[in-house]
C-alpha positions as CSV (number, residue, x, y, z in Angstrom):
1,M,101.0,122.1,122.1
2,D,97.2,121.5,121.8
3,R,96.1,119.5,118.8
4,P,92.3,119.2,118.3
5,A,90.8,115.9,117.5
6,I,90.1,115.4,113.7
7,K,86.7,114.0,113.0
8,V,86.9,111.4,110.2
9,A,83.3,110.5,110.2
10,E,80.4,110.0,112.7
11,N,81.8,108.5,115.9
12,I,85.5,108.2,114.7
13,W,88.3,110.7,115.3
14,I,92.1,111.0,114.9
15,L,94.2,112.6,117.6
16,E,97.8,113.6,116.8
17,G,100.6,113.0,119.2
18,D,104.3,114.0,119.5
19,L,107.3,112.7,117.7
20,V,109.0,109.6,118.9
21,P,112.5,108.3,117.9
22,F,112.6,105.0,116.0
23,Y,116.0,103.7,114.9
24,G,117.3,107.3,115.1
25,Y,114.6,108.9,113.1
26,P,111.7,111.0,114.3
27,Y,108.2,109.6,113.6
28,P,104.9,111.3,114.3
29,T,102.3,109.4,116.4
30,R,98.6,109.4,116.3
31,C,95.7,107.4,117.7
32,V,92.2,106.6,116.4
33,I,89.2,106.9,118.7
34,V,85.9,105.2,118.0
35,A,82.7,105.8,120.1
36,L,80.8,102.6,120.6
37,P,77.1,102.3,121.0
38,S,77.6,101.0,124.5
39,G,79.0,104.3,125.4
40,G,82.7,103.5,125.8
41,L,85.6,104.6,123.6
42,W,87.7,102.2,121.5
43,V,91.2,103.7,121.4
44,W,93.7,102.4,118.8
45,S,97.4,102.9,119.4
46,P,97.2,105.3,122.4
47,I,99.6,108.2,122.2
48,A,101.3,110.0,125.0
49,L,98.7,110.9,127.6
50,S,99.3,114.6,128.1
51,D,96.8,116.7,130.1
52,D,95.5,118.0,126.8
53,V,95.0,114.6,125.3
54,K,93.2,113.4,128.4
55,R,90.9,116.4,128.3
56,Q,90.0,115.7,124.7
57,I,89.5,112.0,125.2
58,E,87.2,112.6,128.2
59,T,85.2,115.1,126.2
60,L,84.4,112.3,123.8
61,G,83.7,109.7,126.5
62,A,85.4,107.1,128.7
63,P,88.0,104.8,127.3
64,A,86.7,101.2,127.4
65,H,89.2,99.4,125.1
66,L,92.9,100.2,124.5
67,V,94.2,98.5,121.4
68,S,97.7,97.8,120.2
69,P,97.8,96.8,116.5
70,N,101.3,95.4,116.6
71,K,104.3,95.0,118.9
72,I,105.8,98.4,117.9
73,H,102.7,100.3,119.1
74,H,103.0,99.9,122.9
75,L,104.9,102.9,124.4
76,Y,102.1,104.5,126.3
77,L,99.8,101.6,127.1
78,Q,100.9,101.6,130.8
79,D,100.0,105.3,131.2
80,W,96.5,104.7,129.8
81,Q,95.9,101.6,131.8
82,K,96.9,103.5,135.0
83,A,94.6,106.4,134.1
84,Y,91.7,104.3,133.0
85,P,91.9,101.1,135.1
86,D,88.5,99.9,133.9
87,A,89.6,99.9,130.3
88,R,90.4,96.5,128.7
89,L,93.8,96.2,127.0
90,W,94.0,94.3,123.7
91,G,96.8,93.3,121.4
92,P,98.2,90.5,119.3
93,Q,100.3,87.8,121.0
94,S,103.5,89.6,119.9
95,T,102.6,92.7,121.9
96,I,101.6,90.6,124.9
97,D,104.9,88.8,124.8
98,K,106.7,92.1,124.7
99,R,104.8,93.8,127.5
100,R,104.5,91.1,130.2
101,D,104.3,93.9,132.7
102,L,100.7,94.7,131.6
103,T,97.5,92.8,131.9
104,F,95.9,92.0,128.5
105,E,92.7,90.3,127.5
106,A,93.0,87.2,125.3
107,P,95.3,87.7,122.3
108,L,93.7,89.2,119.2
109,D,93.9,86.9,116.3
110,D,90.9,86.0,114.0
111,T,87.9,86.5,116.3
112,V,86.6,90.0,116.9
113,P,85.6,90.6,120.5
114,A,81.9,90.8,121.1
115,A,82.6,93.8,123.5
116,W,83.3,95.9,120.4
117,D,79.6,96.1,119.7
118,D,79.8,94.7,116.1
119,R,81.3,98.0,114.9
120,I,84.9,96.9,114.2
121,D,86.0,94.2,111.8
122,M,89.5,92.8,112.1
123,V,92.0,90.8,110.0
124,R,95.5,89.7,111.0
125,F,98.4,90.2,108.6
126,A,100.9,87.4,109.1
127,G,103.6,85.6,107.3
128,S,106.4,88.1,107.9
129,P,109.3,86.8,110.0
130,V,109.6,90.2,111.8
131,M,106.2,91.6,112.1
132,D,102.5,90.8,112.3
133,E,99.8,93.4,112.5
134,L,96.1,93.6,113.1
135,V,94.2,95.7,110.5
136,F,90.8,97.1,111.6
137,F,87.8,98.3,109.7
138,H,85.1,100.7,111.2
139,R,82.0,99.3,109.6
140,P,79.6,102.3,109.9
141,S,82.0,104.7,108.3
142,R,83.8,102.2,106.0
143,T,87.1,103.3,107.5
144,A,90.2,101.1,107.3
145,I,92.8,101.6,110.1
146,L,96.4,100.5,109.5
147,A,99.6,101.0,111.3
148,D,103.0,100.0,109.8
149,L,101.6,98.1,106.8
150,S,101.2,101.5,105.2
151,E,103.1,104.7,106.1
152,H,102.8,108.2,104.5
153,F,105.8,110.4,103.9
154,F,106.1,113.7,102.0
155,P,107.3,112.8,98.5
156,N,109.8,115.6,98.4
157,A,111.1,115.2,102.0
158,S,114.5,114.0,103.1
159,W,115.5,112.2,106.2
160,P,117.7,114.0,108.7
161,N,121.5,113.5,108.1
162,T,122.1,112.4,111.7
163,G,120.8,109.5,113.6
164,N,119.8,111.7,116.5
165,P,116.4,113.5,116.0
166,G,117.5,116.2,118.3
167,S,120.6,117.3,116.3
168,G,120.9,118.2,112.7
169,G,117.8,118.8,110.7
170,S,114.4,119.8,112.2
171,P,112.5,117.0,114.0
172,G,110.0,115.4,111.7
173,S,111.5,117.0,108.6
174,G,111.3,113.7,106.8
175,V,107.8,112.6,107.7
176,S,104.4,114.0,107.3
177,S,102.8,115.2,110.6
178,K,99.5,115.3,108.7
179,A,99.5,111.7,107.5
180,R,96.1,110.3,108.2
181,A,95.6,107.1,110.2
182,T,92.5,106.2,108.3
183,R,91.0,106.3,104.8
184,R,87.3,106.1,103.9
185,W,86.4,103.1,101.7
186,N,84.0,103.7,98.8
187,G,82.8,100.1,98.7
188,G,82.0,97.5,101.3
189,S,84.5,95.9,103.8
190,P,88.0,95.8,102.3
191,F,88.5,92.5,103.9
192,S,86.0,90.8,101.6
193,T,88.5,91.4,98.7
194,A,91.7,91.9,100.6
195,A,93.7,89.1,99.1
196,R,94.5,88.2,95.6
197,P,93.6,84.6,94.7
198,G,95.8,82.3,96.6
199,A,97.0,85.0,99.0
200,A,95.6,83.3,102.1
201,R,98.1,81.0,103.7
202,R,97.4,77.3,103.3
203,G,95.9,75.8,106.4
204,S,95.0,79.2,107.9
205,S,91.7,80.9,108.3
206,P,90.4,83.1,105.4
207,G,91.2,86.2,107.4
208,R,94.9,85.4,107.9
209,L,96.9,86.6,105.0
210,S,100.5,86.1,103.9
211,G,103.0,88.9,104.0
212,S,104.2,88.3,100.5
213,S,101.0,88.6,98.6
214,W,98.6,90.6,100.8
215,R,97.1,93.8,99.5
216,M,94.1,95.9,100.1
217,G,91.7,95.0,97.4
218,N,89.5,98.2,97.1
219,G,91.9,101.1,97.2
220,S,94.8,102.4,99.3
221,A,95.0,103.7,102.8
222,T,97.5,105.9,104.7
223,A,98.5,104.9,108.1
224,A,99.6,105.9,111.6
225,P,103.3,105.6,112.5
226,R,104.5,104.1,115.7
227,S,103.2,105.0,119.2
C-alpha cells in the first residue's frame, strides 16, 4: 500500500511503514527524513524498504546517514545499508552491541557528528536499566524527534485480546497509525530547558539526563513506535 511522505516543515518529512509485532502486539512504524544542505538525506529509524518507500526516498534525495535512536529501532538497517552502501550508519552503543553484523560509525553519545551539517541537535536519555535513547532536534524547523520515550495511542482504543497480531482483533486496532513522529516546538531548542533542576546525573555532561526526572521542558511531543 502506497503511503505518501508527510511534509512536517521545510526539508523534513515523515514516511509511514507497516505494522511490526512487539511482544505480541502490533505497532505501526515510521521514519523521519531530513534533507541536509550538503545534499544527502538523514534518515531516522528506517522502515521496511519496499519498492514504494525506495521510490519516495530517492525522489527526495540520496540517503547519506541512517540513524538508529535506540536498540529497538534496528530491524531494517541491513536492508538500507545494502541498498545504499555509501550511507553512514549511526546509533548508540546499545544498538551497535545488538547489531554486530553491521558496520557503524563511532557510537552516538554527547557529540553531534559534524557530517550532519549543523542541522540536528542531539541529547542522550540515560539512567534507565533497560533502555537508553537518543533524542534529536531539527534546528531549522524546531522539530523534536522521539522514539520510545513518547508513544501515541488512541485514547479510546483497546489492545487485541490475543498475543498474536494475526488472530483476534484487527491488526493495529490498539495503536494510532497516524501518530506523528515529530512535533513543532514554539520556542527554541527543547534541550536548553529539557531537565528540571538537578535532573542531570551527577558527573555526567549537561546533555545526559537521568531516566527518573527527565522531561521535555517546552511542551510535549508524540513519537514513532519501533522500526
